[in-house]
Every structure is written in C-alpha cells, then in structure tokens.
ROSE-4610 file (N, C-alpha, C; in Angstrom, 1 decimal, always signed):
// ROSE-4610
residu = [M/M/M/T/T/T/R/R/R/T/T/T/S/S/S/S/S/S/R/R/R/F/F/F/V/V/V/A/A/A/I/I/I/V/V/V/A/A/A/L/L/L/C/C/C/G/G/G/A/A/A/F/F/F/S/S/S/A/A/A/S/S/S/G/G/G/A/A/A/A/A/A/A/A/A/A/A/A/Q/Q/Q/D/D/D/R/R/R/P/P/P/S/S/S/I/I/I/A/A/A/A/A/A/E/E/E/S/S/S/N/N/N/I/I/I/R/R/R/V/V/V/E/E/E/V/V/V/T/T/T/I/I/I/T/T/T/E/E/E/T/T/T/Q/Q/Q/G/G/G/D/D/D/E/E/E/T/T/T/K/K/K/T/T/T/R/R/R/T/T/T/V/V/V/R/R/R/V/V/V/T/T/T/V/V/V/A/A/A/E/E/E/G/G/G/S/S/S/T/T/T/G/G/G/Q/Q/Q/I/I/I/R/R/R/S/S/S/I/I/I/Y/Y/Y/Q/Q/Q/K/K/K/G/G/G/P/P/P/D/D/D/D/D/D/S/S/S/A/A/A/D/D/D/L/L/L/P/P/P/G/G/G/R/R/R/N/N/N/F/F/F/P/P/P/L/L/L/F/F/F/V/V/V/D/D/D/V/V/V/T/T/T/P/P/P/H/H/H/R/R/R/R/R/R/A/A/A/D/D/D/G/G/G/K/K/K/I/I/I/L/L/L/L/L/L/E/E/E/L/L/L/S/S/S/L/L/L/E/E/E/L/L/L/T/T/T/I/I/I/P/P/P/D/D/D/R/R/R/S/S/S/N/N/N/D/D/D/S/S/S/L/L/L/R/R/R/D/D/D/R/R/R/V/V/V/Q/Q/Q/V/V/V/A/A/A/E/E/E/S/S/S/M/M/M/D/D/D/V/V/V/F/F/F/V/V/V/E/E/E/S/S/S/G/G/G/V/V/V/P/P/P/M/M/M/L/L/L/I/I/I/S/S/S/E/E/E/S/S/S/A/A/A/D/D/D/P/P/P/L/L/L/S/S/S/D/D/D/L/L/L/K/K/K/V/V/V/T/T/T/V/V/V/E/E/E/A/A/A/T/T/T/A/A/A/T/T/T/V/V/V/L/L/L/E/E/E]
num = [1/1/1/2/2/2/3/3/3/4/4/4/5/5/5/6/6/6/7/7/7/8/8/8/9/9/9/10/10/10/11/11/11/12/12/12/13/13/13/14/14/14/15/15/15/16/16/16/17/17/17/18/18/18/19/19/19/20/20/20/21/21/21/22/22/22/23/23/23/24/24/24/25/25/25/26/26/26/27/27/27/28/28/28/29/29/29/30/30/30/31/31/31/32/32/32/33/33/33/34/34/34/35/35/35/36/36/36/37/37/37/38/38/38/39/39/39/40/40/40/41/41/41/42/42/42/43/43/43/44/44/44/45/45/45/46/46/46/47/47/47/48/48/48/49/49/49/50/50/50/51/51/51/52/52/52/53/53/53/54/54/54/55/55/55/56/56/56/57/57/57/58/58/58/59/59/59/60/60/60/61/61/61/62/62/62/63/63/63/64/64/64/65/65/65/66/66/66/67/67/67/68/68/68/69/69/69/70/70/70/71/71/71/72/72/72/73/73/73/74/74/74/75/75/75/76/76/76/77/77/77/78/78/78/79/79/79/80/80/80/81/81/81/82/82/82/83/83/83/84/84/84/85/85/85/86/86/86/87/87/87/88/88/88/89/89/89/90/90/90/91/91/91/92/92/92/93/93/93/94/94/94/95/95/95/96/96/96/97/97/97/98/98/98/99/99/99/100/100/100/101/101/101/102/102/102/103/103/103/104/104/104/105/105/105/106/106/106/107/107/107/108/108/108/109/109/109/110/110/110/111/111/111/112/112/112/113/113/113/114/114/114/115/115/115/116/116/116/117/117/117/118/118/118/119/119/119/120/120/120/121/121/121/122/122/122/123/123/123/124/124/124/125/125/125/126/126/126/127/127/127/128/128/128/129/129/129/130/130/130/131/131/131/132/132/132/133/133/133/134/134/134/135/135/135/136/136/136/137/137/137/138/138/138/139/139/139/140/140/140/141/141/141/142/142/142/143/143/143/144/144/144/145/145/145/146/146/146/147/147/147/148/148/148/149/149/149/150/150/150/151/151/151/152/152/152/153/153/153/154/154/154/155/155/155/156/156/156/157/157/157/158/158/158/159/159/159/160/160/160/161/161/161/162/162/162/163/163/163/164/164/164/165/165/165/166/166/166]
x = [+61.1/+62.4/+63.5/+64.4/+65.5/+66.7/+67.4/+68.6/+69.8/+70.8/+71.9/+73.1/+73.9/+75.1/+76.2/+77.4/+78.6/+79.4/+80.0/+80.8/+82.2/+83.1/+84.5/+85.2/+85.9/+86.6/+88.1/+88.9/+90.4/+91.0/+91.9/+92.7/+94.2/+94.9/+96.3/+97.0/+98.0/+98.8/+100.2/+100.7/+102.0/+102.8/+103.7/+104.5/+105.9/+106.4/+107.7/+108.0/+107.0/+107.1/+106.9/+108.0/+107.9/+108.8/+108.5/+109.3/+110.6/+111.4/+112.7/+112.5/+111.4/+111.1/+110.6/+109.9/+109.4/+110.6/+111.6/+112.8/+113.6/+113.7/+114.4/+113.6/+112.3/+111.5/+111.7/+111.8/+111.9/+113.2/+114.3/+115.6/+115.5/+114.6/+114.5/+113.7/+113.0/+112.2/+113.0/+112.7/+113.4/+113.2/+114.2/+114.1/+115.3/+115.0/+116.1/+116.7/+115.8/+116.3/+115.4/+116.0/+115.1/+115.1/+115.3/+115.4/+114.2/+113.1/+111.9/+110.8/+109.9/+108.7/+107.6/+106.7/+105.6/+104.3/+103.4/+102.1/+101.1/+100.5/+99.5/+98.1/+97.2/+95.8/+95.0/+94.2/+93.3/+91.9/+91.1/+89.6/+88.8/+88.0/+87.1/+85.7/+85.0/+83.6/+82.7/+81.7/+80.7/+79.4/+78.9/+77.6/+76.6/+75.5/+74.4/+73.1/+72.4/+71.2/+71.5/+70.8/+71.0/+72.0/+72.5/+73.3/+74.8/+75.6/+77.0/+77.8/+78.7/+79.5/+81.0/+81.8/+83.2/+84.0/+85.1/+86.1/+87.5/+88.2/+89.6/+90.5/+91.6/+92.7/+94.0/+94.9/+96.2/+97.3/+98.4/+99.6/+100.8/+101.8/+103.0/+104.1/+104.9/+106.0/+107.2/+108.3/+109.6/+109.5/+110.1/+110.1/+110.6/+109.9/+110.3/+109.8/+109.3/+108.8/+107.3/+106.8/+105.4/+104.7/+103.5/+102.6/+101.3/+100.9/+99.7/+98.7/+97.4/+96.4/+95.4/+95.1/+94.1/+93.0/+91.8/+90.7/+89.6/+89.1/+88.1/+86.9/+85.7/+84.5/+84.0/+83.8/+83.3/+82.0/+81.0/+79.7/+79.5/+79.0/+78.8/+77.7/+77.4/+76.3/+75.0/+74.1/+72.8/+71.8/+71.4/+70.5/+69.3/+68.7/+67.4/+67.5/+68.7/+68.8/+69.8/+70.4/+71.3/+72.5/+73.0/+74.2/+75.5/+76.6/+77.9/+78.2/+79.2/+79.7/+80.2/+80.2/+80.6/+81.7/+82.8/+83.8/+83.7/+84.0/+84.0/+85.3/+86.3/+87.6/+87.8/+88.7/+89.1/+90.7/+91.3/+92.8/+93.3/+94.3/+95.0/+96.5/+97.2/+98.6/+99.2/+100.2/+100.8/+102.3/+102.9/+104.4/+104.7/+105.1/+105.4/+106.9/+107.2/+108.6/+108.7/+109.6/+109.8/+110.8/+110.4/+111.3/+112.0/+113.1/+113.9/+113.1/+112.0/+111.2/+110.2/+110.2/+109.3/+108.0/+107.7/+106.5/+106.7/+105.6/+105.7/+105.0/+105.8/+105.2/+104.5/+103.2/+102.5/+101.9/+102.4/+101.8/+100.7/+99.5/+98.4/+97.5/+97.2/+96.2/+95.3/+94.1/+93.0/+92.1/+91.5/+90.5/+89.4/+88.2/+87.1/+85.8/+85.1/+83.9/+82.8/+81.8/+80.7/+79.4/+78.7/+77.5/+76.3/+75.4/+74.2/+73.4/+73.1/+72.4/+70.9/+70.4/+69.0/+68.3/+69.1/+68.6/+69.5/+69.1/+69.9/+70.7/+70.5/+71.1/+72.6/+73.1/+74.5/+75.0/+74.0/+74.3/+74.9/+74.4/+74.8/+75.9/+77.0/+78.1/+78.7/+79.4/+80.1/+81.6/+82.4/+83.8/+84.5/+85.4/+86.1/+87.6/+88.4/+89.8/+90.5/+91.4/+92.0/+93.5/+94.3/+95.7/+96.2/+97.0/+97.4/+98.7/+99.5/+100.6/+100.3/+100.4/+100.1/+101.2/+101.3/+102.2/+101.3/+101.7/+100.9/+101.9/+101.3/+102.1/+102.0/+103.0/+103.0/+101.9/+101.1/+100.0/+98.8/+98.7/+97.6/+96.7/+95.5/+94.6/+94.3/+94.3/+94.0/+93.0/+92.0/+91.0/+91.7/+91.8/+92.6/+91.7/+90.5/+89.7/+88.2/+87.4/+85.9/+85.5/+84.8/+84.3/+82.8/+82.2/+80.8/+80.4/+79.4/+78.9/+78.1/+78.3/+77.6/+76.1/+75.6/+74.2/+73.4/+74.0/+73.3/+73.8/+73.3/+73.8/+75.0/+75.6/+76.7/+77.9/+78.5/+79.7/+80.7/+82.0/+83.1/+84.2/+84.6/+85.7/+86.8/+88.0/+89.2/+90.0/+90.3/+91.1/+92.4/+93.5/+94.7/+95.5/+96.1/+97.0/+98.3/+99.4/+100.7/+101.5/+101.9/+102.6/+104.0/+105.0/+106.3/+106.5/+106.9/+107.1/+108.6/+109.0/+110.4/+110.9]
y = [+97.5/+96.9/+97.9/+98.1/+99.1/+98.3/+98.9/+98.3/+99.2/+98.5/+99.2/+98.7/+99.6/+99.2/+100.1/+99.6/+100.5/+100.5/+101.6/+101.7/+101.9/+101.3/+101.5/+101.5/+102.5/+102.6/+102.7/+101.9/+101.9/+102.0/+102.9/+103.2/+103.1/+102.3/+102.2/+102.2/+103.0/+103.0/+102.6/+101.6/+101.1/+101.2/+102.1/+102.4/+101.9/+101.3/+100.8/+99.6/+98.9/+97.7/+96.5/+95.8/+94.5/+93.5/+92.3/+91.2/+90.9/+90.1/+89.8/+89.1/+88.2/+87.6/+88.6/+89.6/+90.7/+91.5/+91.7/+92.4/+91.7/+90.4/+89.5/+89.6/+89.5/+89.6/+91.0/+92.0/+93.4/+93.5/+92.8/+92.9/+92.3/+91.4/+90.8/+91.7/+92.8/+93.7/+94.7/+95.0/+96.1/+97.4/+98.2/+99.5/+100.4/+101.7/+102.6/+103.4/+103.7/+104.4/+104.1/+104.1/+103.9/+105.2/+106.3/+107.6/+108.4/+107.9/+108.6/+108.1/+109.0/+108.6/+108.4/+107.5/+107.3/+107.3/+108.2/+108.3/+107.4/+106.5/+105.6/+105.9/+106.1/+106.4/+105.2/+104.6/+103.5/+103.9/+103.9/+104.2/+102.9/+102.6/+101.4/+101.9/+101.5/+101.9/+100.7/+100.8/+99.7/+100.3/+99.5/+99.9/+98.8/+99.1/+98.1/+98.9/+98.4/+99.1/+100.5/+101.5/+102.9/+103.5/+102.8/+103.3/+103.1/+104.1/+104.0/+104.6/+103.8/+104.2/+104.1/+105.2/+105.3/+105.5/+104.8/+104.9/+105.2/+106.1/+106.4/+106.4/+105.6/+105.6/+106.0/+106.7/+107.2/+106.8/+106.5/+106.2/+106.6/+107.2/+107.6/+106.7/+106.0/+105.1/+105.4/+105.0/+105.0/+104.0/+104.3/+103.4/+102.0/+100.9/+99.6/+99.1/+100.1/+99.7/+99.4/+98.8/+98.4/+99.4/+99.8/+100.6/+99.8/+99.8/+99.1/+100.0/+99.9/+100.7/+99.7/+99.8/+99.0/+99.8/+99.7/+100.4/+99.4/+99.5/+98.5/+99.2/+98.9/+99.4/+98.2/+98.3/+97.2/+97.6/+96.8/+97.0/+96.1/+96.6/+95.8/+94.9/+94.1/+93.1/+93.8/+93.1/+93.6/+92.8/+93.6/+93.0/+92.3/+92.9/+92.4/+91.1/+90.8/+89.5/+88.6/+89.0/+88.2/+87.8/+88.8/+88.5/+89.0/+88.3/+88.9/+90.1/+90.9/+92.0/+91.6/+92.6/+92.3/+93.3/+92.8/+93.6/+93.8/+95.0/+95.3/+96.0/+95.1/+95.7/+96.2/+97.2/+97.7/+97.6/+96.7/+96.5/+96.7/+97.6/+97.8/+97.8/+97.0/+96.9/+97.3/+98.1/+98.5/+98.5/+98.1/+98.1/+98.6/+99.9/+100.4/+100.2/+99.9/+99.8/+100.6/+101.6/+102.4/+101.7/+101.7/+101.0/+102.0/+101.6/+102.4/+103.1/+102.4/+103.0/+104.0/+104.3/+105.3/+104.8/+103.6/+102.9/+102.5/+102.3/+101.8/+100.4/+99.5/+98.2/+98.3/+98.1/+98.3/+97.0/+96.5/+95.4/+95.9/+95.4/+95.9/+94.7/+94.7/+93.7/+94.4/+93.9/+94.5/+93.5/+93.8/+93.0/+93.9/+93.6/+94.5/+93.7/+94.1/+93.4/+94.5/+94.1/+95.1/+94.6/+95.4/+94.9/+94.8/+93.9/+93.8/+95.1/+95.9/+97.1/+96.9/+95.7/+95.5/+95.4/+95.2/+95.1/+95.8/+95.9/+96.7/+95.8/+94.5/+93.6/+93.4/+93.7/+93.5/+92.0/+91.1/+89.7/+89.2/+89.7/+89.3/+90.2/+89.6/+90.4/+89.9/+90.7/+90.3/+90.5/+89.5/+89.7/+89.7/+90.7/+90.9/+90.8/+90.0/+89.9/+89.8/+90.8/+90.8/+91.1/+90.6/+90.8/+90.8/+91.8/+91.9/+92.7/+92.5/+93.3/+93.9/+95.2/+95.9/+97.0/+97.3/+98.4/+99.6/+100.8/+102.0/+103.1/+104.2/+105.4/+106.3/+107.0/+107.9/+109.0/+109.1/+110.1/+109.8/+108.7/+108.3/+107.3/+107.6/+106.6/+105.4/+104.2/+103.0/+102.1/+101.7/+100.7/+99.4/+98.9/+97.7/+96.4/+96.5/+95.4/+95.7/+94.8/+94.9/+93.5/+93.4/+92.1/+92.2/+91.1/+91.1/+90.1/+90.4/+89.5/+88.4/+87.1/+86.1/+86.0/+86.6/+86.5/+87.8/+88.9/+90.1/+90.9/+92.2/+93.0/+93.9/+93.6/+94.4/+94.2/+95.4/+95.4/+96.2/+95.8/+96.5/+96.7/+98.0/+98.4/+99.0/+98.7/+99.3/+100.0/+101.3/+102.1/+102.6/+102.6/+103.0/+104.1/+105.0/+106.0/+106.0/+105.8/+105.8/+107.0/+107.9/+109.2/+109.3/+109.4/+109.6/+111.0/+111.2/+112.5/+112.8/+113.7/+114.0/+115.0]
z = [+120.2/+120.4/+119.9/+120.7/+120.3/+119.9/+118.9/+118.4/+118.9/+119.5/+119.8/+119.0/+118.6/+117.9/+118.2/+118.2/+118.4/+117.1/+116.8/+115.6/+116.0/+115.3/+115.5/+114.2/+113.9/+112.7/+113.0/+112.4/+112.6/+111.3/+111.2/+109.9/+110.3/+109.6/+109.8/+108.5/+108.3/+107.1/+107.4/+106.8/+107.0/+105.7/+105.7/+104.4/+104.6/+103.5/+103.4/+104.2/+104.7/+105.4/+104.5/+104.3/+103.5/+104.0/+103.8/+104.4/+103.6/+104.2/+103.5/+102.2/+102.1/+100.9/+99.9/+100.3/+99.4/+98.9/+99.8/+99.4/+98.3/+98.5/+97.5/+96.2/+96.2/+95.0/+94.3/+95.1/+94.6/+93.9/+94.3/+93.6/+92.2/+92.0/+90.6/+89.7/+90.2/+89.4/+88.7/+87.4/+86.7/+87.3/+87.6/+88.2/+87.8/+87.7/+87.3/+88.5/+89.5/+90.7/+91.8/+93.0/+94.2/+95.0/+94.3/+95.0/+94.8/+94.2/+94.0/+94.9/+95.2/+95.9/+94.8/+95.0/+94.0/+94.8/+94.4/+95.0/+94.2/+94.9/+94.3/+94.8/+93.9/+94.2/+93.7/+94.5/+94.1/+94.4/+93.3/+93.4/+93.2/+94.2/+94.1/+94.0/+93.0/+92.7/+92.8/+93.6/+93.7/+93.1/+92.1/+91.5/+91.7/+92.2/+92.4/+92.1/+91.0/+90.6/+90.2/+90.8/+90.5/+91.5/+92.5/+93.5/+93.2/+93.4/+93.2/+94.4/+94.9/+96.0/+95.6/+95.9/+95.5/+96.7/+96.8/+97.8/+97.2/+97.7/+97.1/+98.3/+98.1/+99.1/+98.3/+99.1/+98.5/+99.5/+98.9/+99.7/+98.9/+99.6/+98.9/+99.5/+98.7/+99.1/+98.3/+98.8/+98.1/+97.0/+95.8/+94.7/+95.1/+94.8/+95.2/+96.6/+97.4/+98.7/+98.7/+99.7/+99.8/+100.7/+100.3/+101.2/+101.4/+102.7/+103.0/+103.7/+103.4/+104.0/+104.6/+105.9/+106.5/+107.1/+106.6/+107.2/+107.5/+108.7/+109.1/+109.8/+109.3/+110.0/+110.8/+112.0/+112.9/+113.5/+113.2/+113.8/+115.0/+116.0/+117.3/+117.1/+118.2/+118.2/+117.9/+117.2/+116.9/+117.8/+118.8/+119.9/+119.3/+118.3/+117.8/+117.1/+116.5/+115.8/+116.5/+117.7/+118.4/+117.5/+116.8/+115.9/+116.5/+116.3/+116.7/+115.9/+116.3/+115.6/+114.2/+113.3/+111.9/+111.5/+110.8/+110.3/+108.8/+108.4/+107.0/+106.6/+106.2/+106.0/+104.6/+104.4/+103.1/+103.3/+102.6/+102.7/+101.3/+101.2/+99.9/+100.1/+99.3/+99.3/+97.9/+97.9/+96.6/+96.7/+95.6/+95.5/+94.1/+93.9/+92.6/+92.3/+91.0/+90.5/+89.3/+89.3/+88.1/+87.2/+85.9/+84.9/+84.0/+83.4/+82.5/+81.4/+80.9/+79.8/+80.3/+81.6/+82.2/+82.7/+82.4/+82.9/+84.4/+85.0/+86.4/+86.5/+87.0/+87.3/+88.6/+88.7/+89.9/+90.4/+91.6/+92.2/+93.1/+92.9/+93.7/+94.2/+95.4/+95.9/+96.9/+96.9/+97.8/+98.3/+99.4/+100.0/+100.5/+100.2/+100.5/+100.8/+101.9/+102.2/+102.1/+101.4/+101.1/+101.7/+102.5/+103.1/+102.1/+102.3/+101.5/+101.8/+100.8/+101.0/+101.1/+100.8/+100.8/+102.2/+103.2/+104.5/+105.5/+106.7/+107.8/+108.7/+108.6/+109.5/+109.3/+108.1/+107.8/+107.9/+107.8/+107.9/+106.5/+105.4/+104.1/+103.6/+103.1/+102.7/+101.4/+100.7/+99.5/+99.8/+99.5/+99.7/+98.4/+98.2/+97.0/+97.3/+96.7/+96.9/+95.5/+95.3/+94.0/+94.1/+93.2/+93.2/+91.8/+91.4/+90.0/+89.9/+88.9/+88.5/+87.1/+87.0/+85.8/+85.5/+84.2/+83.8/+83.6/+84.3/+84.1/+83.8/+83.1/+82.9/+84.1/+84.4/+85.5/+85.4/+86.3/+86.4/+85.5/+84.9/+84.0/+84.7/+85.0/+85.6/+84.6/+85.2/+84.4/+85.1/+84.4/+84.9/+85.0/+86.2/+86.5/+86.5/+87.0/+87.1/+87.2/+86.8/+87.0/+87.4/+88.5/+89.0/+89.3/+89.4/+89.6/+90.7/+91.5/+92.5/+91.7/+92.0/+91.3/+91.6/+92.7/+93.1/+92.9/+92.5/+92.4/+91.3/+91.1/+90.0/+90.5/+91.6/+92.2/+91.2/+90.9/+90.0/+90.8/+90.8/+91.5/+90.5/+90.4/+89.5/+90.3/+89.8/+90.5/+89.5/+89.8/+89.0/+89.8/+89.1/+89.9/+89.1/+89.8/+89.2/+90.1/+89.4/+90.1/+89.5/+90.3/+89.9/+90.5/+89.7/+90.2/+90.7/+92.0/+92.6/+92.5/+91.6/+91.5/+92.5]
C-alpha cells in the first residue's frame, strides 16, 4: 500500500497591521517615542523525551505597532487511513511598547499545533495557545512561559527578546 501526501507551506508576515480597537488600546500604553523600530525574536522549544525541536521567528515593527507571523504546514489526505488533510499552524503576534524607563512592554500571543511524534499518521496533535504581556530589557532574552501537555512528557518553552533599533 502506498501513501501519498502533499505538502504545502505558507508563510505570511503582516507588520504594522492592527485594528482600530488595537490602536485605541495602544494609546493607553506608556510610551516615549514611536520613532523607533523594535526587533522581536521569539524562540519556541519543544522537548519530549530525549528529542528537542526549536523554532525561532523574528519580526521588526515600529514601536507600538503589531507584527504578525503566520506559518502553516498543511499535510494532504492520507490515503492509507482515509484521513482529511491536517494543518499545523505556527502563529505569533507581537506588539512592543517602549517605556520611559527603558524597558519594553511586550504583548505576545502565539498559537502552535504540534504533531504527535510517536506515529506517522499525524492524527494526534497538541495545541498550545498562549497570550501574555511582559516587561523585558532591550536585547536581553527572557523565558516567558513553560507549558506541558497533560497526556505526555511534552514541554513547550517560549523565550522572547525585544531589541530597540536606533
């Protein structure tokens, strides 16, 4: 029995796009200048057993603006199991705000779907969705979160670095 699958990878980066309600919320945030760009690097590490997989995404946005990264792996139908195609998104949204004290208020949200590595069917998946606001120092990496899969030894960590580009 042969298996056929098609792979499709789509990557879209949308920088500086935020809604009117987001603009109103941004006006309430403490800021010193909206004339700087801020590069945000987000590193997501999955650890399961002895296997570690790391993904890093970077986006540069104007201070106070929102950057979005949308990356989707799409697996086609699996003929052997008569399964529909499966999507495995990696979505990251960031909005950095520089403060008068030099710190950066970083609004970060992410959505990630991780395939079960114990089999090839890609039927079982773990979905991670996180959203947080944290204060970070420019150029200094910070561990933002650690989460765990409730049914396995999978651990997901998120580290972020926001750097003001003068």
